[in-house]
Backbone atoms as SQL, in Angstrom:
CREATE TABLE atoms (id INTEGER PRIMARY KEY, chain TEXT, resi INTEGER, resn TEXT, atom TEXT, x REAL, y REAL, z REAL);
INSERT INTO atoms VALUES
  (1, 'A', 1, 'MET', 'N', 96.263, 75.441, 130.493),
  (2, 'A', 1, 'MET', 'CA', 96.052, 76.133, 129.232),
  (3, 'A', 1, 'MET', 'C', 96.026, 77.642, 129.456),
  (4, 'A', 2, 'ARG', 'N', 95.318, 78.075, 130.478),
  (5, 'A', 2, 'ARG', 'CA', 95.204, 79.503, 130.750),
  (6, 'A', 2, 'ARG', 'C', 96.562, 80.111, 131.073),
  (7, 'A', 3, 'MET', 'N', 97.389, 79.403, 131.851),
  (8, 'A', 3, 'MET', 'CA', 98.725, 79.896, 132.203),
  (9, 'A', 3, 'MET', 'C', 99.602, 79.993, 130.957),
  (10, 'A', 4, 'SER', 'N', 99.505, 79.024, 130.066),
  (11, 'A', 4, 'SER', 'CA', 100.284, 79.055, 128.831),
  (12, 'A', 4, 'SER', 'C', 99.905, 80.264, 127.979),
  (13, 'A', 5, 'LEU', 'N', 98.634, 80.535, 127.898),
  (14, 'A', 5, 'LEU', 'CA', 98.154, 81.671, 127.128),
  (15, 'A', 5, 'LEU', 'C', 98.624, 82.982, 127.778),
  (16, 'A', 6, 'LYS', 'N', 98.548, 83.035, 129.101),
  (17, 'A', 6, 'LYS', 'CA', 98.992, 84.223, 129.822),
  (18, 'A', 6, 'LYS', 'C', 100.485, 84.453, 129.599),
  (19, 'A', 7, 'LYS', 'N', 101.266, 83.373, 129.633),
  (20, 'A', 7, 'LYS', 'CA', 102.703, 83.466, 129.399),
  (21, 'A', 7, 'LYS', 'C', 102.973, 83.960, 127.977),
  (22, 'A', 8, 'LEU', 'N', 102.233, 83.468, 127.022),
  (23, 'A', 8, 'LEU', 'CA', 102.376, 83.896, 125.632),
  (24, 'A', 8, 'LEU', 'C', 102.085, 85.387, 125.495),
  (25, 'A', 9, 'PHE', 'N', 101.041, 85.867, 126.154),
  (26, 'A', 9, 'PHE', 'CA', 100.713, 87.292, 126.106),
  (27, 'A', 9, 'PHE', 'C', 101.821, 88.144, 126.721),
  (28, 'A', 10, 'VAL', 'N', 102.387, 87.704, 127.835),
  (29, 'A', 10, 'VAL', 'CA', 103.476, 88.440, 128.481),
  (30, 'A', 10, 'VAL', 'C', 104.687, 88.502, 127.559),
  (31, 'A', 11, 'GLU', 'N', 105.018, 87.378, 126.923),
  (32, 'A', 11, 'GLU', 'CA', 106.140, 87.355, 125.982),
  (33, 'A', 11, 'GLU', 'C', 105.893, 88.303, 124.811),
  (34, 'A', 12, 'GLU', 'N', 104.673, 88.300, 124.324),
  (35, 'A', 12, 'GLU', 'CA', 104.313, 89.175, 123.201),
  (36, 'A', 12, 'GLU', 'C', 104.414, 90.642, 123.610),
  (37, 'A', 13, 'GLU', 'N', 103.960, 90.977, 124.817),
  (38, 'A', 13, 'GLU', 'CA', 104.062, 92.350, 125.321),
  (39, 'A', 13, 'GLU', 'C', 105.525, 92.764, 125.465),
  (40, 'A', 14, 'ASN', 'N', 106.358, 91.859, 125.959),
  (41, 'A', 14, 'ASN', 'CA', 107.785, 92.165, 126.107),
  (42, 'A', 14, 'ASN', 'C', 108.425, 92.440, 124.757),
  (43, 'A', 15, 'GLU', 'N', 108.105, 91.630, 123.762),
  (44, 'A', 15, 'GLU', 'CA', 108.661, 91.828, 122.418),
  (45, 'A', 15, 'GLU', 'C', 108.177, 93.151, 121.840),
  (46, 'A', 16, 'PHE', 'N', 106.904, 93.458, 122.041),
  (47, 'A', 16, 'PHE', 'CA', 106.370, 94.723, 121.542),
  (48, 'A', 16, 'PHE', 'C', 107.080, 95.891, 122.218),
  (49, 'A', 17, 'GLY', 'N', 107.329, 95.785, 123.510),
  (50, 'A', 17, 'GLY', 'CA', 108.040, 96.836, 124.241),
  (51, 'A', 17, 'GLY', 'C', 109.439, 97.040, 123.711),
  (52, 'A', 18, 'ARG', 'N', 110.144, 95.959, 123.442),
  (53, 'A', 18, 'ARG', 'CA', 111.491, 96.074, 122.879),
  (54, 'A', 18, 'ARG', 'C', 111.447, 96.716, 121.502),
  (55, 'A', 19, 'SER', 'N', 110.459, 96.362, 120.713),
  (56, 'A', 19, 'SER', 'CA', 110.337, 96.936, 119.374),
  (57, 'A', 19, 'SER', 'C', 110.059, 98.430, 119.442),
  (58, 'A', 20, 'THR', 'N', 109.152, 98.836, 120.323),
  (59, 'A', 20, 'THR', 'CA', 108.853, 100.263, 120.427),
  (60, 'A', 20, 'THR', 'C', 110.047, 101.015, 120.988),
  (61, 'A', 21, 'GLU', 'N', 110.797, 100.403, 121.878),
  (62, 'A', 21, 'GLU', 'CA', 112.007, 101.035, 122.409),
  (63, 'A', 21, 'GLU', 'C', 113.048, 101.207, 121.300),
  (64, 'A', 22, 'ARG', 'N', 113.193, 100.201, 120.465),
  (65, 'A', 22, 'ARG', 'CA', 114.117, 100.308, 119.330),
  (66, 'A', 22, 'ARG', 'C', 113.716, 101.446, 118.402),
  (67, 'A', 23, 'VAL', 'N', 112.427, 101.540, 118.129),
  (68, 'A', 23, 'VAL', 'CA', 111.939, 102.604, 117.249),
  (69, 'A', 23, 'VAL', 'C', 112.266, 103.965, 117.872),
  (70, 'A', 24, 'ARG', 'N', 112.048, 104.117, 119.166),
  (71, 'A', 24, 'ARG', 'CA', 112.335, 105.393, 119.829),
  (72, 'A', 24, 'ARG', 'C', 113.833, 105.710, 119.753),
  (73, 'A', 25, 'ASN', 'N', 114.684, 104.716, 119.964),
  (74, 'A', 25, 'ASN', 'CA', 116.129, 104.935, 119.869),
  (75, 'A', 25, 'ASN', 'C', 116.528, 105.360, 118.459),
  (76, 'A', 26, 'ILE', 'N', 115.909, 104.754, 117.469),
  (77, 'A', 26, 'ILE', 'CA', 116.201, 105.119, 116.078),
  (78, 'A', 26, 'ILE', 'C', 115.740, 106.553, 115.813),
  (79, 'A', 27, 'GLU', 'N', 114.567, 106.927, 116.345),
  (80, 'A', 27, 'GLU', 'CA', 114.079, 108.297, 116.175),
  (81, 'A', 27, 'GLU', 'C', 115.085, 109.299, 116.748),
  (82, 'A', 28, 'LEU', 'N', 115.616, 109.011, 117.926),
  (83, 'A', 28, 'LEU', 'CA', 116.598, 109.904, 118.549),
  (84, 'A', 28, 'LEU', 'C', 117.868, 109.992, 117.709),
  (85, 'A', 29, 'HIS', 'N', 118.290, 108.861, 117.196),
  (86, 'A', 29, 'HIS', 'CA', 119.497, 108.824, 116.369),
  (87, 'A', 29, 'HIS', 'C', 119.292, 109.629, 115.079),
  (88, 'A', 30, 'ILE', 'N', 118.135, 109.479, 114.471),
  (89, 'A', 30, 'ILE', 'CA', 117.825, 110.224, 113.245),
  (90, 'A', 30, 'ILE', 'C', 117.800, 111.724, 113.536),
  (91, 'A', 31, 'ALA', 'N', 117.219, 112.109, 114.654),
  (92, 'A', 31, 'ALA', 'CA', 117.173, 113.527, 115.016),
  (93, 'A', 31, 'ALA', 'C', 118.583, 114.085, 115.212),
  (94, 'A', 32, 'GLU', 'N', 119.452, 113.328, 115.863),
  (95, 'A', 32, 'GLU', 'CA', 120.832, 113.768, 116.071),
  (96, 'A', 32, 'GLU', 'C', 121.564, 113.881, 114.734),
  (97, 'A', 33, 'ARG', 'N', 121.374, 112.927, 113.872),
  (98, 'A', 33, 'ARG', 'CA', 122.011, 112.984, 112.552),
  (99, 'A', 33, 'ARG', 'C', 121.484, 114.172, 111.747),
  (100, 'A', 34, 'SER', 'N', 120.209, 114.471, 111.846),
  (101, 'A', 34, 'SER', 'CA', 119.646, 115.627, 111.148),
  (102, 'A', 34, 'SER', 'C', 120.304, 116.910, 111.643),
  (103, 'A', 35, 'ARG', 'N', 120.538, 116.984, 112.945),
  (104, 'A', 35, 'ARG', 'CA', 121.208, 118.144, 113.516),
  (105, 'A', 35, 'ARG', 'C', 122.628, 118.271, 112.964),
  (106, 'A', 36, 'ARG', 'N', 123.334, 117.152, 112.880),
  (107, 'A', 36, 'ARG', 'CA', 124.701, 117.166, 112.348),
  (108, 'A', 36, 'ARG', 'C', 124.735, 117.558, 110.872),
  (109, 'A', 37, 'ILE', 'N', 123.773, 117.068, 110.113),
  (110, 'A', 37, 'ILE', 'CA', 123.705, 117.415, 108.690),
  (111, 'A', 37, 'ILE', 'C', 123.439, 118.913, 108.530),
  (112, 'A', 38, 'ALA', 'N', 122.538, 119.460, 109.338),
  (113, 'A', 38, 'ALA', 'CA', 122.258, 120.894, 109.279),
  (114, 'A', 38, 'ALA', 'C', 123.502, 121.702, 109.634),
  (115, 'A', 39, 'LEU', 'N', 124.237, 121.255, 110.643),
  (116, 'A', 39, 'LEU', 'CA', 125.473, 121.925, 111.033),
  (117, 'A', 39, 'LEU', 'C', 126.496, 121.876, 109.895),
  (118, 'A', 40, 'GLN', 'N', 126.625, 120.706, 109.279),
  (119, 'A', 40, 'GLN', 'CA', 127.559, 120.552, 108.170),
  (120, 'A', 40, 'GLN', 'C', 127.165, 121.466, 107.000),
  (121, 'A', 41, 'ASN', 'N', 125.872, 121.549, 106.702),
  (122, 'A', 41, 'ASN', 'CA', 125.397, 122.446, 105.640),
  (123, 'A', 41, 'ASN', 'C', 125.759, 123.894, 105.953),
  (124, 'A', 42, 'SER', 'N', 125.577, 124.278, 107.192),
  (125, 'A', 42, 'SER', 'CA', 125.911, 125.638, 107.616),
  (126, 'A', 42, 'SER', 'C', 127.403, 125.926, 107.434),
  (127, 'A', 43, 'LEU', 'N', 128.227, 124.972, 107.817),
  (128, 'A', 43, 'LEU', 'CA', 129.670, 125.140, 107.651),
  (129, 'A', 43, 'LEU', 'C', 130.055, 125.254, 106.175),
  (130, 'A', 44, 'ILE', 'N', 129.455, 124.451, 105.345),
  (131, 'A', 44, 'ILE', 'CA', 129.743, 124.489, 103.905),
  (132, 'A', 44, 'ILE', 'C', 129.328, 125.833, 103.314),
  (133, 'A', 45, 'GLU', 'N', 128.174, 126.336, 103.723),
  (134, 'A', 45, 'GLU', 'CA', 127.736, 127.648, 103.231),
  (135, 'A', 45, 'GLU', 'C', 128.739, 128.740, 103.596),
  (136, 'A', 46, 'ARG', 'N', 129.267, 128.675, 104.823),
  (137, 'A', 46, 'ARG', 'CA', 130.270, 129.672, 105.233),
  (138, 'A', 46, 'ARG', 'C', 131.557, 129.528, 104.437),
  (139, 'A', 47, 'LEU', 'N', 131.966, 128.279, 104.185),
  (140, 'A', 47, 'LEU', 'CA', 133.173, 128.056, 103.390),
  (141, 'A', 47, 'LEU', 'C', 133.005, 128.612, 101.975),
  (142, 'A', 48, 'ILE', 'N', 131.862, 128.340, 101.376),
  (143, 'A', 48, 'ILE', 'CA', 131.587, 128.845, 100.022),
  (144, 'A', 48, 'ILE', 'C', 131.597, 130.373, 100.029),
  (145, 'A', 49, 'ALA', 'N', 130.970, 130.965, 101.027),
  (146, 'A', 49, 'ALA', 'CA', 130.919, 132.430, 101.119),
  (147, 'A', 49, 'ALA', 'C', 132.317, 133.034, 101.244),
  (148, 'A', 50, 'ASN', 'N', 133.238, 132.291, 101.838),
  (149, 'A', 50, 'ASN', 'CA', 134.609, 132.766, 102.012),
  (150, 'A', 50, 'ASN', 'C', 135.535, 132.292, 100.891),
  (151, 'A', 51, 'GLY', 'N', 134.949, 131.693, 99.848),
  (152, 'A', 51, 'GLY', 'CA', 135.740, 131.273, 98.698),
  (153, 'A', 51, 'GLY', 'C', 136.632, 130.074, 98.950),
  (154, 'A', 52, 'ARG', 'N', 136.283, 129.243, 99.903),
  (155, 'A', 52, 'ARG', 'CA', 137.103, 128.083, 100.257),
  (156, 'A', 52, 'ARG', 'C', 136.686, 126.848, 99.473),
  (157, 'A', 53, 'ASP', 'N', 137.612, 125.904, 99.380),
  (158, 'A', 53, 'ASP', 'CA', 137.352, 124.619, 98.708),
  (159, 'A', 53, 'ASP', 'C', 136.496, 123.753, 99.636),
  (160, 'A', 54, 'ILE', 'N', 135.426, 123.196, 99.097),
  (161, 'A', 54, 'ILE', 'CA', 134.512, 122.387, 99.916),
  (162, 'A', 54, 'ILE', 'C', 134.516, 120.914, 99.525),
  (163, 'A', 55, 'GLN', 'N', 135.456, 120.486, 98.723),
  (164, 'A', 55, 'GLN', 'CA', 135.438, 119.120, 98.217),
  (165, 'A', 55, 'GLN', 'C', 135.429, 118.085, 99.351),
  (166, 'A', 56, 'SER', 'N', 136.341, 118.206, 100.311),
  (167, 'A', 56, 'SER', 'CA', 136.420, 117.190, 101.369),
  (168, 'A', 56, 'SER', 'C', 135.218, 117.244, 102.307),
  (169, 'A', 57, 'VAL', 'N', 134.779, 118.455, 102.668),
  (170, 'A', 57, 'VAL', 'CA', 133.615, 118.541, 103.546),
  (171, 'A', 57, 'VAL', 'C', 132.339, 118.160, 102.804),
  (172, 'A', 58, 'GLY', 'N', 132.337, 118.363, 101.495),
  (173, 'A', 58, 'GLY', 'CA', 131.202, 117.919, 100.687),
  (174, 'A', 58, 'GLY', 'C', 131.063, 116.407, 100.716),
  (175, 'A', 59, 'ARG', 'N', 132.198, 115.717, 100.675),
  (176, 'A', 59, 'ARG', 'CA', 132.170, 114.243, 100.777),
  (177, 'A', 59, 'ARG', 'C', 131.654, 113.813, 102.145),
  (178, 'A', 60, 'THR', 'N', 132.088, 114.522, 103.180),
  (179, 'A', 60, 'THR', 'CA', 131.615, 114.203, 104.536),
  (180, 'A', 60, 'THR', 'C', 130.105, 114.383, 104.617),
  (181, 'A', 61, 'LEU', 'N', 129.619, 115.471, 104.065),
  (182, 'A', 61, 'LEU', 'CA', 128.173, 115.715, 104.064),
  (183, 'A', 61, 'LEU', 'C', 127.439, 114.617, 103.300),
  (184, 'A', 62, 'ASN', 'N', 127.957, 114.235, 102.138),
  (185, 'A', 62, 'ASN', 'CA', 127.319, 113.162, 101.371),
  (186, 'A', 62, 'ASN', 'C', 127.271, 111.868, 102.159),
  (187, 'A', 63, 'ASN', 'N', 128.354, 111.567, 102.879),
  (188, 'A', 63, 'ASN', 'CA', 128.375, 110.361, 103.723),
  (189, 'A', 63, 'ASN', 'C', 127.326, 110.446, 104.826),
  (190, 'A', 64, 'LEU', 'N', 127.220, 111.599, 105.473),
  (191, 'A', 64, 'LEU', 'CA', 126.208, 111.772, 106.519),
  (192, 'A', 64, 'LEU', 'C', 124.799, 111.592, 105.969),
  (193, 'A', 65, 'VAL', 'N', 124.546, 112.154, 104.797),
  (194, 'A', 65, 'VAL', 'CA', 123.220, 112.040, 104.183),
  (195, 'A', 65, 'VAL', 'C', 122.930, 110.580, 103.811),
  (196, 'A', 66, 'ASP', 'N', 123.917, 109.870, 103.280),
  (197, 'A', 66, 'ASP', 'CA', 123.725, 108.454, 102.936),
  (198, 'A', 66, 'ASP', 'C', 123.425, 107.622, 104.175),
  (199, 'A', 67, 'ILE', 'N', 124.167, 107.864, 105.248),
  (200, 'A', 67, 'ILE', 'CA', 123.939, 107.131, 106.498),
  (201, 'A', 67, 'ILE', 'C', 122.555, 107.465, 107.056),
  (202, 'A', 68, 'GLN', 'N', 122.178, 108.723, 106.969),
  (203, 'A', 68, 'GLN', 'CA', 120.846, 109.140, 107.433),
  (204, 'A', 68, 'GLN', 'C', 119.768, 108.393, 106.668),
  (205, 'A', 69, 'ARG', 'N', 119.931, 108.273, 105.380),
  (206, 'A', 69, 'ARG', 'CA', 118.963, 107.560, 104.546),
  (207, 'A', 69, 'ARG', 'C', 118.830, 106.098, 104.995),
  (208, 'A', 70, 'LEU', 'N', 119.966, 105.469, 105.311),
  (209, 'A', 70, 'LEU', 'CA', 119.931, 104.082, 105.782),
  (210, 'A', 70, 'LEU', 'C', 119.183, 103.961, 107.110),
  (211, 'A', 71, 'PHE', 'N', 119.446, 104.877, 108.029),
  (212, 'A', 71, 'PHE', 'CA', 118.734, 104.858, 109.303),
  (213, 'A', 71, 'PHE', 'C', 117.244, 105.074, 109.112),
  (214, 'A', 72, 'GLN', 'N', 116.872, 105.949, 108.200),
  (215, 'A', 72, 'GLN', 'CA', 115.456, 106.188, 107.945),
  (216, 'A', 72, 'GLN', 'C', 114.783, 104.957, 107.356),
  (217, 'A', 73, 'GLN', 'N', 115.480, 104.250, 106.480),
  (218, 'A', 73, 'GLN', 'CA', 114.924, 103.014, 105.922),
  (219, 'A', 73, 'GLN', 'C', 114.731, 101.977, 107.029),
  (220, 'A', 74, 'TYR', 'N', 115.733, 101.850, 107.896),
  (221, 'A', 74, 'TYR', 'CA', 115.628, 100.910, 109.007),
  (222, 'A', 74, 'TYR', 'C', 114.488, 101.316, 109.944),
  (223, 'A', 75, 'TYR', 'N', 114.371, 102.616, 110.196),
  (224, 'A', 75, 'TYR', 'CA', 113.310, 103.138, 111.045),
  (225, 'A', 75, 'TYR', 'C', 111.938, 102.740, 110.488),
  (226, 'A', 76, 'HIS', 'N', 111.748, 102.920, 109.188),
  (227, 'A', 76, 'HIS', 'CA', 110.458, 102.571, 108.587),
  (228, 'A', 76, 'HIS', 'C', 110.171, 101.076, 108.691),
  (229, 'A', 77, 'LYS', 'N', 111.202, 100.246, 108.551),
  (230, 'A', 77, 'LYS', 'CA', 111.017, 98.802, 108.716),
  (231, 'A', 77, 'LYS', 'C', 110.601, 98.472, 110.140),
  (232, 'A', 78, 'ARG', 'N', 111.282, 99.094, 111.127),
  (233, 'A', 78, 'ARG', 'CA', 110.948, 98.831, 112.530),
  (234, 'A', 78, 'ARG', 'C', 109.533, 99.299, 112.829),
  (235, 'A', 79, 'CYS', 'N', 109.131, 100.444, 112.270),
  (236, 'A', 79, 'CYS', 'CA', 107.771, 100.937, 112.485),
  (237, 'A', 79, 'CYS', 'C', 106.747, 99.957, 111.938),
  (238, 'A', 80, 'MET', 'N', 107.045, 99.394, 110.780),
  (239, 'A', 80, 'MET', 'CA', 106.123, 98.414, 110.196),
  (240, 'A', 80, 'MET', 'C', 106.034, 97.177, 111.081),
  (241, 'A', 81, 'ILE', 'N', 107.150, 96.752, 111.652),
  (242, 'A', 81, 'ILE', 'CA', 107.149, 95.588, 112.540),
  (243, 'A', 81, 'ILE', 'C', 106.318, 95.872, 113.778),
  (244, 'A', 82, 'VAL', 'N', 106.498, 97.052, 114.367),
  (245, 'A', 82, 'VAL', 'CA', 105.727, 97.416, 115.554),
  (246, 'A', 82, 'VAL', 'C', 104.251, 97.493, 115.217),
  (247, 'A', 83, 'GLU', 'N', 103.939, 98.088, 114.079),
  (248, 'A', 83, 'GLU', 'CA', 102.540, 98.194, 113.667),
  (249, 'A', 83, 'GLU', 'C', 101.922, 96.816, 113.461),
  (250, 'A', 84, 'ARG', 'N', 102.664, 95.945, 112.782),
  (251, 'A', 84, 'ARG', 'CA', 102.164, 94.584, 112.560),
  (252, 'A', 84, 'ARG', 'C', 101.968, 93.871, 113.896),
  (253, 'A', 85, 'SER', 'N', 102.886, 94.065, 114.826),
  (254, 'A', 85, 'SER', 'CA', 102.788, 93.436, 116.145),
  (255, 'A', 85, 'SER', 'C', 101.543, 93.918, 116.875),
  (256, 'A', 86, 'SER', 'N', 101.280, 95.227, 116.780),
  (257, 'A', 86, 'SER', 'CA', 100.122, 95.777, 117.488),
  (258, 'A', 86, 'SER', 'C', 98.818, 95.294, 116.861),
  (259, 'A', 87, 'LEU', 'N', 98.860, 94.874, 115.596),
  (260, 'A', 87, 'LEU', 'CA', 97.674, 94.358, 114.930),
  (261, 'A', 87, 'LEU', 'C', 97.516, 92.857, 115.112),
  (262, 'A', 88, 'GLY', 'N', 98.473, 92.252, 115.814),
  (263, 'A', 88, 'GLY', 'CA', 98.376, 90.823, 116.096),
  (264, 'A', 88, 'GLY', 'C', 99.105, 89.939, 115.119),
  (265, 'A', 89, 'HIS', 'N', 99.845, 90.520, 114.179),
  (266, 'A', 89, 'HIS', 'CA', 100.619, 89.738, 113.236),
  (267, 'A', 89, 'HIS', 'C', 101.969, 89.390, 113.853),
  (268, 'A', 90, 'LYS', 'N', 102.462, 88.233, 113.527),
  (269, 'A', 90, 'LYS', 'CA', 103.778, 87.838, 114.015),
  (270, 'A', 90, 'LYS', 'C', 104.836, 88.645, 113.268),
  (271, 'A', 91, 'PRO', 'N', 105.742, 89.337, 113.996),
  (272, 'A', 91, 'PRO', 'CA', 106.756, 90.137, 113.317),
  (273, 'A', 91, 'PRO', 'C', 107.755, 89.270, 112.573),
  (274, 'A', 92, 'ARG', 'N', 108.169, 89.781, 111.415),
  (275, 'A', 92, 'ARG', 'CA', 109.222, 89.115, 110.649),
  (276, 'A', 92, 'ARG', 'C', 110.560, 89.599, 111.150),
  (277, 'A', 93, 'ALA', 'N', 111.594, 88.801, 110.940),
  (278, 'A', 93, 'ALA', 'CA', 112.931, 89.215, 111.336),
  (279, 'A', 93, 'ALA', 'C', 113.356, 90.400, 110.478),
  (280, 'A', 94, 'PRO', 'N', 114.020, 91.413, 111.107),
  (281, 'A', 94, 'PRO', 'CA', 114.444, 92.589, 110.349),
  (282, 'A', 94, 'PRO', 'C', 115.544, 92.278, 109.363);
């Protein structure tokens, strides 16, 4: 019985580690996307200042912002799973 319980705890720790690693990877990805969005905004401002058409780059920026929003939603879900795991609740599938 004790070995089974110990094995269960090790499995739970491994799952928690994978979840926290996923959250960290998502954080890095979100930070990189934020950097790209800021760069795109800067480029658009320069184009506007020079009287250039921004329609196509505006669409690119909108796509980046939409993708960023999706990653942030996923990030919040993963954080909730990690939090629930740390509180002893069984994580739900994402």
